[in-house]
N, C-alpha and C positions, 0 to 999 in steps of 0.2 A: 254201126251202132256202137256207141258211145261200152266202154269196160264196166265203166258207174248205172249205165242201164241194163246193163246185161243182168251188174249184182244186184239193184233192185226189184230184175223182176226175177231172179230166181229164187230169193230173199222172201218173194211175198206168191209165188206157185207152192216153197215150203210151207209159209203159214198155216194158206189155202189148209196143205193134205195137212197134218199138224194136229187143224180144226177141224178136219172129216174126224180123224182118228180118233180123234179125243170126242167125240158126239158119237159114235161108236164104239169104245168099250165103257165109256162112260153107262152107253148103254146095255148092253150088255151087262155092268157090272149091275142097274138098276135091275135088270130083268125079276130078279129074284125076291127084289123088295117092292114089285112093278103094282099088287092090289092088295096089299100090307107097309104103309108105309113105317121109315123108322128115322129117331130121330139120332140114336146112337150115332156114333163115328168112330166107335171103336169098332169094325164088321170086318171081316173078308172080301176083299176086294172080289175073287172067283167063288167063289159058294158053289158046289154041285149042284146041281141043272143052272146056270149058267145056261144062258142063250142068244141070240138076236131075237132081239124083236121087228113085231110089224112096225113100227119106229126107227129102227136102223135102216130098212127097204128100203120103207118112206127118206128115207134122207136118202140115201144112193139113188133111188131116181130123180129127187130134186138136183144134184147135185148133176146127173149127167144131164138131165135136160139145161139144167143154165149151162154147162161147158159147149155145150154142140146142139142148141137151138139157137139158129140165132134172131129165128119171126119170135118168139115168145109169147109169143101165141096161146090164148086159153085151150084151143083142140090137143096141141103136139102136147102140153100139158099131162092132160088126160091124157093122154096116148100111153106117153109115156111111163103114167101114174100105174098104168093097169097091165101096162108090158113087163112091168115091175112085179107083180103078183100075182103072174100064174108060173 
């Protein structure tokens, strides 16, 4: 495999990791505002009580399903999601 292909593959992998981290961090930051939204832009990123939510858990389950299940069928998707909720 050429060096250019390796660089592109690594960049794509890194961007995927950054996007996943952004989704998880965004969920944690927003967890304290989940049931009472705010339009403010001057809030603390990590308030007391910030935590991961069910959205984080399901994001991880879907990511694992996409990466590990070649068939991408409904049954395997359901099984992956159920296994992450236990």
